[in-house]
Every structure is written in C-alpha cells, then in structure tokens.
N, C-alpha and C positions, 0 to 999 in steps of 0.2 A: 754142028751140035744140034741135037733135036730138042725143041721146047715142048713141054707137055702142058696143055691147058686143063685145069681142074674145073669140072662143071659145078655150078652152085646148086646145092641141094634144093629140091622143090619146096620142102618145108620151110627152108630159110627164106626163099623168095616170098613166100606167103606172109612171113612176119615183117616184111619191110613196111615202114610208116609212110605218112603223107609228107610231101615236101613242104617247105615254108610257103611257097607261092600258092600251093593248093589249099593250105590252111587259111591263108589270107583271103583267098577267093571265097571259101566256104563261110568265113566270118562275115564278109561283106554281104553275101547273099542272105545270111541269117538276119543281119541287121535290117536289110531291106524288107524282108518278110515281116519282122517284128514291128518295124515302123508302120507298115501297112495295117497290121492287126491293131496296133495302138490307135492309128488314125481312124479306123473303122469303129473301134470301141468308143473313142471319144465322141465321134460324130453321132453314134447311136445313143450314147449316154446323154448328150446335149439335146438330141431330138426327143428322147424320152422325157427329159425334164420339161421341155416346151409343151409336149402333149399333155403331161400331167397337170401343168399349170393351166393350160387352156381348158381342160376338163373341169378343174376346180373353179376356175374363173367363171365359166359358163353356168355352173351350178349355183354359185354364190350370187351371180348377177340375176338369175331367175328368181332366187329367193328374195332378194332385195325388192325387185319389181313386184312380186306377189304380195309382200307385206304392205307396200304402199298402195297397191290396188285395193286391198281389203279395207283399209281405213278411208281412202278417198271415196270408195263406194258408199260409205256410211255418212260422209260429210253432210252437214246441215240437217241431219235427220232429227225431227222432234217426235211426233207420233201422228202420222196420218193427217197432218194439218199444215203441211208446208205450202200448199198452193190451193187455190180455189177462190171463191168470191165472184164478183161481177167482172167479166172480161171487158176491157176497154180497147177501142181502136187506136192504132198508131199511124204515124205519117206514111208508113210503108203499106198500109192496108191490112196488116196483121192485127188480130185480136189477142191480147195477152191478159192472162189472169193477174189479178192483183197479188202482190207478195203477201204471204201470211207469216206472222211471227208471234211468239207468245206475248201476251199482254202482262206487263209487270205491275202488280198491285202493291208490292212490298215497299214500304217507306224506307226501310233500312238499306244502307249501301250494299250492293252486291259485288263481290270480288271473284274473279275467275282466275284459275291457274294460268300461268304463262300469259297474262294479260298485259298488253302494251298500250291499251286504250282504256281509260277509266270512263265509266258511265257518267254522263252529266247529271248534276243535281236537278231533281224534278220536284214539282209540286202537285202532280197528279199521275194517274196511271199512264203508262207509255208502252210502246212496242219495243221489244228487244232489238237493238240495231243490228244490221247485217254484218258489220265488222266483227261482232262477237261470235259469229258462226265460222268464219274462215278469214285468215289474214296471212299473206305471204310476205317475204322479204328478199329482194334481189340483192345479192352480194357480189362485189367485184374484189379485186386485190386491195382496194383502198377504203371502200365504204359499202354500206348497205342502204338500200332505198325501199320503202319510205323512211326507215330508220334501222339502226342496229338493235336487234332485240335485247342484246346484253345491257344496253343502257337503261332498259326498263325492268328486265328480269335478270338479276345477278347470277342465278343458277344456270342460265344458258351461257356457256363460256364465251369470252371474247375471242376474236379470230387471232391466230398466231401459228408458229411452227412447233412450239413446245408440246410435249405430251400433256393432254388434258385441255388444250385450246380447241376452239372450233376451227375446222379446216378453212384456210383462206380461199375465197372465191366460190364458196358453196352456199346455195340458198337455204332458207329456213321457212318452214310452213307449219302453221298452227291451225287445227280444225277442231270443231266441237260438234258433238252429236249425242243423242240419247242412247245410252248403253243398251244394246240389244238384250232382250230377256229380262229387263228390269221392270219394276212397277207392279201394281196390284189392280186387278180388274174391279170396276164398280158395278154392283148389281142392285136391282130394286130392293128396297127395304122389305123384309119378310121372306126373302128368297132362301134363307137357311144357310147358305154358304157364299163366301165372297165379301168384299169390302162394301160398305154402305155409307150413304150420305144422309145426315139429318139436316133438314132445311126449313126455313121459314120465309114465306113470300118469295120463293125463288132464289134465296141467298143461302149459302152454306153456313150452318152452325158448327157442325163437327163432321169429321170423316173417321169412321171406325175401320181399322185394318183387320181383315180376316182372310189370310192367304188361301188361295185355291191351290190345288196340287201343282207343284212345279214352281210356285211363286216364292219370292224371298220371305224369310221369317219376319215377324213384326219387329224384332230387335234390329233388323237391317236398316230401319229408318232412323238415322242418327243426325240428320241435318236439321236446319231451321227453316228451310224453304221447301214448299210442296208445289208440284205442278199438277193441275187437274186438266186433262185433255180428252178430246174426242176427235172425230174426223172433221170437225168444223172449226174448232178454236182450241187454244191452250191458255191457261191462266197460271201465273206464278205468284205465290203469296207467302207471307211469313206465318208460321204456325208454332204453337207450343204442343209438346208431345207428352201425353200422360198414358203410359202403358199401351201405346198403339192407337189412342184416340187423339186425333189431330184437331186443334182448335185454331182457326185463323185469328190473328191479332196484329196490330200495328200495320194496317194496310190502308191504302187510299180508298178502297171500297171493298165490300164483301164479295168474295168470288161467287159466281153464278152456279146454281145447281144444274149440272148437266147429266144427272143420272138417267134421264130419258133420252139422251143423245145416242149417237152411233158409237158403240163399243167404248165407253169411257174408261179411263184408267187414271190412277194417281201415282205420282212418282216422288222420290226423294230428290228434288231438283239439285240440291247441294252436292250430291254424290253421283246421281244417275246421268246428269248432263255432263259428260266427261270431256276433258281436254286432251288432245293428242298433238304432240309437237315432234317434228322430224328435223334433225340437223346432223352434220358430220363432225366427229370428234377425232383429234389426232391421238393415235395410240402407238405403242411400241410393237413393231411387227413380229419380233421374235422373243419378246419378254426379257431381253438381256439388260444388264445394268452395269455400266451405263448403256443406254439404248444404242444399238448398232445402226438401225435405221427405222423410220416411222412409216406409218400408213394411215389411212382414214377409216373410221368405222361409222356405219349408219346407226344412229341412236334414235330410239323411240321413247319419248317421255309421256307418261300417263298421269294426268292430274298433277303435273309439275314434278313428278318423281321418276327416277331411273332405277330404283331398287325394289320395285314391286313386280308382281307377276305380269308378264307380257311386255315389260319395259326394259330399258337398258340397251346394250349393244346387240344388234341383230346380225350384222355381218361385217367382216373386215375387208379391206382392199378397195374401199370406195373413195375415190379422189375428187369427184365432181358431182354435184346435185343441182339440177336446174329445173324450174317449172315455168310453163306458159299456160295462161288461163283463157279458155274460150268462153266468151260471153254473148248474150243476146241483150242488146241495150233497149232503152225505152222506145226506140223507133223500129224495133224488130230486126235490126242489123246484127250480123254475127261477125266477130273478129277475135283474134288472139292478142292478148295483152300481157305485158309484164306486171308483176305485183304492184309496182309503183303506179302504173297507169290505171289499174283497177282501183287502187286505194284512193287516187285523186279524182276518180269519176264521181263527183258529188253533185252532178246536175249542171255544173258550170262548163265542163268540157265534154263529157259524154252523158247523154240522157239516161237517167236511171229508169228501170221498169216501173210499172204502176205501184202505188204505195199501199200501205196498210191503213185501216180506218182510224187507228188511234196512235197519237192524238191528232196529228194533222196529215202529213204526207209521209212517204217512205223515209224511215229512219229519223224523223224529226223528234226532238224532245220538246216539251212545252216551252214556247217562247224562244226557242233556239233555231238557228239556221240548220239545214240538213247536215247530218254528221258525215264526215269524210268516210268513204268506203261503202257507199250504198250499192255499189256494183257487186260486192262479194256474194250476195245471195242470187245474183244473176249469172254466176259461173255455171256453165253447162257441161264443160269438159275441162280436164286438166292434162296437159302434155308433160310427161315426166322424162327427164334425161339423166342417166347415171353413167359415170365413167368408172370402170373397175380396173384394178391392176392385179398382177400376179403375186404381189407381196414379197417374194424372194427374188433379189436381183439375179439376172442371168448375164454374166459378163461376156459370154460368147456371142451375144446378139450383135448383129451388124447394124449400122446406122439405119439402113432401110427397114430392117425388121422391127425397129422401135417406132416407126411411123404409125400414126393412128388417126382415125376420124372421130371428132366430137362435134355433132351437128350445130350446137350453139356457136361454135367457132368457125364453122364452114363445112363444106362437103368434100374436101380434098384431103387425102392422107398427108399428114404434116409431122415433122419432127417435134419431139416434146418441147424443145426450146422455142418453137415458132407458134405455139398456141397462145390464146389470150391469157390463160392462167398457166404459168410454167411450173411443172411439177417440182423441179429442183430449186429454181431461184425463188419462186413465190411461196411454195408449200413445204419445201424441205424434204421432198420424197426423191428417192433415187431415180435416175433416168433409165437405167438398164432394166426395164420391166416391160412385160407384155401388158398392153392396155386395150380394152375393148369397150365400146359404148352399148348400153342397153336403153331402150326407149319404149314407152307405151302411151296410149291415149285412153284415159279413163273417163267414161261418161258417168256423171253424178246421178245416182238414182233419185236423190232428193232435189234435183234441179227445179228451180221455180223462178219465173212463171212457166 
C-alpha cells in the first residue's frame, strides 16, 4: 500500500506561533532589559538629586557667608574716630595706638538692643565700654559661655529641638556699629546749607539740623541721644528736640563744639548706632504640619527685631555656626580666642590694649575695676565656620556619602553621629543629608588699635 504525504502549505507554516519556551525566554530577556533601564534611571535620578542639592547648598552657603562678611566688616564702626591718640610702647617692642571710644555725657541710663551687659552706674562722663561694640557667645550641646543670651534677652530663643528654638550647639554674635549713610554734616555758621552748631565758650548750646542733599530728613531724628563726632573724638549726650533744633540737657558736662574739626557730623545715636545679632533658629524644612523634619535657619536681628527690612531669616539649611576671634593684646601678641576667652580678658589673664583717656583706663567706669570684655575692641579678625545641609533627606545615600568635615570638630571626614554636635541626637535633624562646611576669615575694617 502506498502512503501519500500531504505537504503543509507555505502560508500555513508562516502563521505558526512561538513555542512556550521561546515566549519564556523572550519574557526573561525583556525583564532583564527593563531592570537595567530602571536601574540606570534610578541611578541617574538619584545622582541628579544629589547634584541639584549640592548646587543649591553651595549657593546658599555662599550667601550666608556673604551676609556675615558685610556686617562683620562694619563691626565697631563709629565715625572716623575708632583709633588714634598717642601710641604707647609694649613689652614686645610694638607701639599701639590707644583705643578710642565715644565719651558718654548722658546722665540717663542707656539701654542697647540685645544687651546682655548693663552699663554700670556712673557719676561722671565715661567711655563706652568695648563690650558694647561686640560680644560673642560660645554654645555647646549643654551650655553657652560666657552666658546664654536667652537668660538676658528673652526674644533670643532658648536652645532646643522644637520649631522656633535656637539650634543646639550654635554660637551667637552681637555687633554694633554706626549705620552707614546716616547722620548730618556740620558746617560753619553762615554757610547757607548744612547743619550748624550754636556755641558759647566752646560748649554746644544747640544744633540745628539742615539736611544736605542725600541726608535724612529732619523728622528722621526721633531719639533722645545725639552723637557729635569728627575724626578725633565722639561725644554722646541727651538732647531735647524742637522741630530739628537739638538742645543738650541732663548731661554730666556740655558737649564740646567741634564745628572746626575734621568733617564733623551729628547722629541720632538712639537709632543710628544699630545692633545686629546673628543666631540659628529651628524651622520646619518643608512647611508641613505636623512638621516632617526640621532644619536650621540663619537669622539676622536688627535693633532687636526680626520683622524689619534686612532682618529675619536669611537662608535655611544651616546646622552649625561657630566663631573664633583673632586679637592683638596689650603686649602686641596675636592669638585666636573663643568668645569666653575674649570676654574674660579683663587685664587679669590677657593684657588689654592701651586705654582711652576718660575716665581712667580702658573700659573703666568711675571708681570701678575694669569691665569684663575689654578685649572685644582688640578683635582684628573673625574666623567664621558654617555647616550647611541639603534640607531634603536622600535615603539612597550610603554611610560613606554622609561623612563630612567640620573644622571645629576636626579635619577628618566623619559620620554625623561621630561629630561633637550630633545632627540627629542633639539637634533633631535627619542624618541622611548632604553636609558641607563653609568658612571665611574677615578682617575688621574698624579694628583698633
């Protein structure tokens, strides 16, 4: 018997599907390719987030340093009268000018914003103490030295982890200086324009304000203290104000007529001698309620306020703030000190620079021993350290990627939990953040002597 084989049509063969094994192999290969694409995408996305945070962190760190440099550059500024006088020899052979400071004639008590030291009671004119121009506070996780400013100024928050607290382990610095662009130029009587002095026997009777172009209006003088200054001296005294005519009253002595001095000016001392304080405040990083996680904000206080122009939060993501102060002591030696060391340098441990002529020696009040803090006007440079974080946690960071250097703690990259101030345990900040240090050394333009 003959068997006949029927050929399968070509069209039918073309319609044949894949076998189950072939489909499984194809699916496995597709999964491998997809996994690779997802892995590359995740890696690229994570790297992109890191790069974005680093760029933002760098920009914010530079802005924070720039803000501090501007104010520190003006620290101690009065008006062309910070240094001068007779130079005196030191044990090192250097000659240092005597410190200059405004002479206070006012009998009434003078209160400064963010003031943690009260002026002693006096019975005669005295020189404004150095500690009123600059004072710092070194803060650890448990205390601040020479004291916690919150104990004297309630509006400077206490340290803690809650939103609104001061960041634990961050320093505080208060500086004072004459506001740039303030004041009225004094011109000789009969000049036609400009403010003038009426005097008898070399003592001021009245000062009549008459603003030159670009000077503040007469109505801008709202305080009760005036400062009359030239490039040799400065005098602060109480005045009454009648439509821009200032009359000295209730003073230990009449201020001297300096209208013939070098570029004399008169200032509203109560307002023009401004106070600037820097500290770190705990804020909610993402604005959520309840707050998902916190970070630190660099805060600038102006005349004790945070809700005026130029004050308030400057930048977020600041975890640490530390200062070191370079001084030249009374022997001409240079050294970097903590705020507590500068504050306690009252002549007993570190020799203070030469004094001012009134009333006795540097920073003396009549009948009192030297006031603590006479080295603050001898600060020549300020070393600033800021630790910035990326604000948004990156949970893909490896332990090694979270290491960072913060010079006050050491010069070796270290894990967050190994630093002197621990972001999570001490401050309440997440550990999974990028952190970088920013530092600068500021030379004080008004350094003296």
